[in-house]
Structures are given as C-alpha cells and as structure tokens.
N, C-alpha and C positions, 0 to 999 in steps of 0.2 A: 244287637240290632243297630245300636248307634255306630258301631264300627263299620258295619256294612253300609250304612248311609254315608259315612265319611268316605269310604272307599269309592262308592258310586259317584259322589260329588267330584272327587279327584279324577277318577277315570273318565267321567263324563266331560270334564273340562278339557281333558287331554284328547279325547277322540272326536270332539265336535269339529275341530279345525279341519281334519282331512275330509269331512263331509261337505265342507262349504263349496269347494271348487266344482265338483261334479254336479251339485244340485243347483248352483247359481245359474247355469246355462238354461235351466228349465223353469226358472222363477219368472215366467212371463204370463201374459194374459191368455195366450193360446198354447197349443201343443208343440209348435215348431221351435226347435232349439235355436237360440240366437247366440252367435259368437260374440263374446265380450271379454275384454281384458279384466282380470281380477287381481287386485293387489292385496296380498295376504302377508301379514307379519309372521315371520318364522318363529316357531316355538323355541324356547330356551334350550340350552344344551341338556339340562336336567330333564326337561320334558321329553326331548328326543331320546335320552337314555332310557327313560321309563317306557316310552313307546316301543323301543327295540326289545326291551325285556318282556313286555307284555305280548309281543308277537311271538317270541320264543315260547312263552308259557302257553299261548294258544295252540302251538304245535305239540308241546310236551309239558303238561302241568306239573310234572315231577322234576323239571330241570332246576336243580339246586342253584347252579350258577345264575340262571335267570331270576330266580327268586331273590338271591342276594343282591343282584344288580337292581332289581325293582325296589328292594328295601332301601338301598343307598340313594337311589334317585328320589324316592318318596320322602326320605329324611331331608334331603337338600331342599325339597319343595315345601317342607314344613308340615307335612301330613304325618304326624307321629303315629296315629292309630294304624294307618295303612302300612307304614314302615315296620311297625311291630308285627303286624299280621304276616308280612312277607318273610321277615326274619324267623318268626315262629314256625311258619310252614317249612322253611328251609331246614331248621333244626329238627323238626319232626321226621324229616327224610334223611338227614345227615347230622346226627347228634353231636359229632365232634367237629363240625365245620367252624373253623376259627373266624372266618369273615362274618358269618351270621352271628356268632357270639359277640364279637366286638361291635357289630352293628346294633345289636340289642342293647349293649352297654351305652352306645351313643344315644339311643332313644331314651333310656332311663336318665341319662345326664341332662338332656334337653327338657325333660319333664321335672327337673329339680328333684331327682331321686338318686342322690349320689352313692348311698350305701349299696344299693343294688348294682350300680355301675362298678364300684370298687370291688365288690365281690366277684364279678365276672372277670375283671382284670387280674385279680389274684388267682382265680381258678385257671385262667389262661396261662399265666406264668408257671403255675404248678405243673401244667401239662407240657411245658416247654415251648409254648406259643410266644413268639416275640410280640411285645407290646410297644416297641420302639416307635412305630408309625402313629400310635395314638397317645404319645407322651403329652401332647398339649391338652387333649381331652381328659386324660388321667389327672393332670394337674388341676383342671377345673373341678373334677370330681372331689379331689382332696380339699380344695377351697370350699366347695359347697358342703363338705362335711366338717369344716372348721379346722382342718389340719394345714395351716399355711406353710409350715416348714417343708413338708413333703410336696406340697403344691409347687412351691418355688423351685425345688429340685427338678420336678418334672418339666416345668416350663423351660428351665435352662437346658435340660436335655433336648427338648424340642428345638430350641433356638440354636443349639450346637449343630443341628442338621441343616440350618439355613435361616436367614432372617425372615420374620413373619410379624407384621404390625399387630395382628390380632393377638398373637401369643404375647407380644411385648406389652400390650395393654392389659392383658390378664395378669401378667407378672406384676405390673405396676399396682393394680388394684390389690393383689395379694400382699404386696409390701405395705400398702397403706393400711390394710386390715391388721397386719401384724405390728403396726405402729412405727414402721421404719420410714419416716417421712423423707429423709435424704435419698434413700435408694428409690423410693417412689418417684421423686422429682427427676433423678438422674435417668431412670429408665424411660421416662416420657420425653425427655429433652430432645432427642433426635426427631421424634415424630412432631413435636410442637414446632421445632425450627423449620420443618418442611411444610408447615401450615395445615397439617392433617386435622380436620375438624373433629373426627372421632377421638383424637387424642385430647382435645379440649373437653369433650364430653367425659372422658375417663378422668381427667384432672378434676372436673367438678365433683364427680362422685367420690374420688379419692380424698379431696379436701374435706368434703362433708363427713366422710368416715373418720377423718382425723380430727373432727370437731371444728373445722374452720368454715363455719356455715356462711359467714358473710362473703368470704372469698369465693366459695363455691357458687353462691347465688349471683355474684357479680359476673362470673364466667357465663352462666346460663343466660343472664340478662344481655351480655354482649353478643352471644352467639344466636340467640333465638328471638323471634318476635315477642314483644313485651307481654302480650296476653298469655301466650303459652309459657313463657318463663315464670310468670307470676303463679301459675298453677303447678309448676314443677317444684317451686321453692319449698312448699310444705313437706314434700317427700325428701328433699335434701336435708331439711331440718330434722327429720325422723332418723336419718342414717346412724347417728351415734347411739341411738337407743336399741338398735338391732344387735343380735348376736353376730359373731363372725360369719357363721354359715349364712345367715339371712342377709348380711351385707354383700357377700359374694353373689348370692342369688339376685339381689336387687341390681347390683352394678353390672353383672355379666349377662343376666338373662331377663332383667326387667320384671322379675317376680317379687312381689312384696307380700309380707305375711299378713294373715288375717289379724284383725284388731286385737283379739284376745291372745294371739300368739307372738305379738311384738316382744322381743327380748326372751322368748322361750323357744328352744329348739324342739324339733321333732324327736320323739323318744329314741328312735334308732340313732339319730345323729348325736343326741345327748349321751347315749350309752357308748358310742364310738369315741366321743370326746373324753370320757372318763377312763375307758379301758384301752383305747388305741387298737382294739381288735374288732373284727367284723363277725358277729355271730351268724351262724347259718339260719336260713329261713326254711321252714318245712315245705312251703308251697309258694315259691316265688311266682310261678306262672299264673297263679290265680290273681295276681296283683299287677299284671302287665299293663293294664290300661293307664296311659299317662294321666297324671293328676295335676292340680293347681287351678286356682280360680282367678278370673279376670276382675281387675278393679274397674271402677268407672260407673258403678251403680249409684243411685241417688244418695246412698249413705257415705260414699267416698267424698273426696274433696270437691266441694261445689264451687262454681265459678264465683259466686258472691263471696263465699268465705275466703277463697284464696285471694281475691282481689282486695278485700277489705283488711286482710291481715288477721282475720279471726282464726282460731285454732281449728285445723281441719279434722273432720271425723276420720278415725283410723280406717284403713282399707278393709274391705270385707274378705271373706275366704276365697280360696282359689278354685278355678273351674277346670274341667278336664282339658287335655290337649296341650298343657304347658302354656301358661298365660303370660300376659304382659301388663305393666303398669298402665292402666287405662283411665286414670283419673283426670288426665289432661284432655280438654276438649277444644275443638275449633269452633268458635262462635260464628254462625252464619248470619245472614240478614235477619232471619226470624229467630228470636231467642229460643223458641220451642224446638227448633230443628237444629240439633247439634251433632257433629260427627265426633265420635270418641276417638281419642288418639293416645297411644301409649308413650311413655317416656322414650323407649327405644325407637318408636316410630317417629317421634318428634325430632330425634336426631338422625333419622334415616337419610341416606343419600349424601352423607357427609364424608365418605371415604376419599382420601387422596393418596397418591403414591407416597410411601414412607421412605425415609432415609434408612440405610442399613448400617450407618456408621455407629461405632461404639459410643456410648454416652460419655462426654468429658466429665472431669471432676465437677461435682455440683457446686463446690465453694468458689468456682471461678466464674460462674454464670448466674445472673439473677433471672431465674426462670419466670418470675412474675412480670418481666418486661415484655414477654411475648403476648401480643394482643390477638385474640381469636377473631378471624373474619366473621362478619355476621352472615347467618344463613340466608340464602336467597332462593327463590323458587327455581327449581331445575327446569331447563327448557325441555320441550317434548322431545322424545327420542326420534332420531331421523328414521324415515321409512327404510326398511331393509330391502335390498335388491331381491328380485325373484330367485336369482341364482348367485348366492354369495360365494366368496372365496372360501374353500374348505380344504382340510387335510385328509388324505386317503392313503391306502397301501395297495399298490398294483400287484396283483398275484398272477396275471396271465394276460395274453393278447391273442386275438384271432378274429377272423372274418365272420365265422359262423356262430351266431349267438346260441344256437342249440348246443353246439359243442362246448361253448363256454359254460352253459348251465351244468353240463356233465363234469367239466373241470372243477367247477365250484363244489359240487356234491362230493367229488373225490377228495378234494383238499379239506373240506369241512369234516369228513369222516376221519381223515388223518390227524387233524388238529382241532378237535371239537372245542376244547377249552379256549382256544384262541379265536376261532372264526364263528362259532355259533352265536356270538353276541351280535354279529353284523348280518345285514342283508346284502346280497351281491348287487353291485351297480356297474353300469357300463357307460362309456363315453366314446364318441367317434375318435379315431386316430388314423387319419389318412383314409385308406381303404379298409382298415381293420377297426377293432374295438379294444379298448383297455377294459379289463375286468378288475374292478376295484372293491376292496373291503373298507367299509367305513360308513359315514365319516368318523374320524377320530378327533379327539379333543384338541390336539396340538401337534406340531411338527415333532416334538420330542416323543409324544405318545406313538406317533407313526414309526419313528425309528425303533422304539422299544418293541413294537409288534413285528417289525421286519426282523429284528434279532431273534425274537422268540420263534418266528416261523422258520428261520434258518436252522435253529437248533432241532426243529422237527423235520429237516430235510426239504423244506419248501423255499424256493427262491422267490424274492419279492423286493420291491423298493418303494420308498415314500414318494407320493405324488401330490402336488399342490394344485388344485383346480382354481383357475383365476376367476374373478368375479364376472358373472355373465355367462359362464360356460354351463350349459345344461347337462346335468348328469342324471340318468334315469335308473330306476331299479330294474334289475334283470328279472323279467317275468317268466 
C-alpha cells in the first residue's frame, strides 16, 4: 500500500505539468476561452524519460524495455520504491533481463543494502553478464560491506574508463576508511585545486574518519554557515566510532546508524566481513522494500546541544526509502518552525567541474593550504525557453504527415528496441517536414542511435534543433 502511494505521488507530480497548459485557457470567470501566453518550466531529462516510458507502458504494459527505462528514471529521481517496482515487474516478465537485475542492485545499493547488491553482481558475472558499466556502484557496494580493498579495485576500474569526480571522491573516502591518509589526500588534490566544493565536503568526512576531528570541523566551518556547521560537527565527531561499513554509508549516502548500532554492523555485513563470502538468501524478493531511517527527530542532535557543545544524542533508527542525515536544521524566524536539513542536503549544489589531471605526489604539495570557498545561496535558475535547443535523430522527410505516420510505424516495427522508446515528432523544413525521433540526451547519444539504426538497415542522421524552433509530436 505504501509503495502504491509512493508511485502515485511520483506519477502525479510527473503528469500534472502536461495538464496545466490546456486547462489554463479555461481558468476564467466565464466559459469563453481566453488566449494567454503561459510560461512553463520544462521537466528534467529524467522526468521526460519516465514520461516516455509510461506512455509506452500505457500502450503495452508488458513492454520490458519500457519497464526498465521507467525503473532507471525513477531511480535517478530518487523514488526507490517505484524503481524497485518497475524492475521487479520487468524481471517477472523476463527473468534473465540483465538491465533489470543490475537496476535492482542499484536500488539495493542506494538503500544501504550492499550484500543484496553484491549478490546480484556476482550472479550476473556467473551468467556471463558484464558488470564493467557498474564498476563504480559495485565499488560502493564493497565499501558499504566493509571491503575497502575490493572497493578501491572497482573504483580504479571505473576511472580507467574515464575521469569521474564522484568516483574519485568515493575512492578517496575508501582510502580514508582503510587508513591510507596519503592516498586519500592525493586522490582529492586535483578536485580541491579546481575549487570543487564537494571535494571539501569529502575531505571533511575523510579527515573525521581518520580521527582528525578538529581539521574536519574547521573545513565545515569554512564552507558552511556557522549555525549549520555547528550542528554537523557532532556527526563528524562520531565518525571514528563507526564501523568501516557505517563510515562508508555516512560519508557516501548520508545514512547514519541507529544509536544502539553505532560500532556494530548489520548481521549480514558482519558475516561477510568474517567470511568474505555472500551466503544465499531464501527469499530476497520478500525484502525488496528499501530500508533505512531518517535522522532529525527530537532525540537526534538538538540545536541547543550542538550550539552549546553538549554531547549530542545518538541518531535514531533508519526509515524506509533510503534516508539521509537529517539532524541539521535551518532555524527560521520562529524557533518552533524549523526546516530539517540533511548533511548531504546542506552540502548540496556545491558541484563544480573537476580537473581530470592525475594527482601529483602528495609530499610535494601541502594540501591543507587549499582554502574552501564559503557556500553562498545559489541564484534562482533562469526561466527556460518554451522551445529549447535539443538533440534528435531525423529518420525521414516528406510533405504528407499521414504518410510520415505510416513511415514511423514501419520503422518502429523494424527496430522496436531502438525506436519504441520515442514518440515521433515533426518540424517544418521548407515545403516538407522532418520526421524526428527523440529528443535524445546528447549529440553523442544521437550519433549512437544513428549507428544502431544503420545496422538495422535504416538511414538517419543527427539533427540539432535550435532554441526557439517549435517541434511538435506527430499525432
């Protein structure tokens, strides 16, 4: 029942936007429609992906590709229950679908359930499924299970495929957890030199893990407003008392253990730490609902306790849906009305482009000389144009739109795995029309689709629509 409510909330938020424009013209005192320009912020790429997948599912509820696509989009949107539901349905229809299996592993991972995730990765490899594309997530799963050696191998495998600041930060945390302070500093150095604020957040957690509480607190004080930094300080002080697995969960996912669990691992993780093997579970599917409880209840760190330096009450247990450290609060004008804010949220919006250079030898640079820029309030996002620039794949041209609909159906039947994700769109081209598939996420994605269609015997080419060009769905 809770899952259904979660799905309805997610889908309701997605589908409300398309209803605004047609209804707005009639939101008048009389019955006569009034023409009025409406400015509407475009949904994110992940919401658009989910919308497309749901349209496909409306036409065919057994479309496994659409179910996997919906699961991926829901995962990116943070709705773990919905993502697990989509992946579970896909596996019920196609038990060997590798994308659905790895998607389910990603949900387990973000729910701080690494043993289930590692079990899926192991099963996938045993069946010959490549897990190279999920090396970064597999590394995090190893860290969350307390296996830092395997974690760092996976991170390096992921970085060998291309620079990634997030993977670099995960590697640095893993090195701090394993006690390798010099490698921790060296991994972070390029990101710190570029001024990436998330790297300073990572350094604060890493230093706290290494027992350097004063240095960690100094970084949070330099980066954050003082009232927020003072409330994060008690959690930094707790980091050395956590197990390796708990440190990884706190630093990477913002999940802090229940008070009674501080320094004690989950039984599955403890068994894995002792044996290095993952025991089978009789009924994994019965435990698919993400777990973890949110901090920030009255028993957690109070504003008065944190500000006065009193010992904070240890955090309470975790809540479903994968939670965050929520002991930090933003005090408003009225003390009784406070907005809860997690540690990861407090540092949110701090990503900056990271350098891809290899870290120089740490003994030649004093990393402590890099001063973190103080966090400032982000300006409001600029209003998006009604018709932004986007990337497409042109699959046909013609004057008669009815004929273009026939062409689209023919091509979709020939390459369903490639085109069924998209709805056909058209745009005027002189006296004719371009028939477009998309929009796609990037120019590179458009080229990949062109090459895949060519392999199916369908000619196409990438097309970039300029800002302001109106492209409509082919009805």
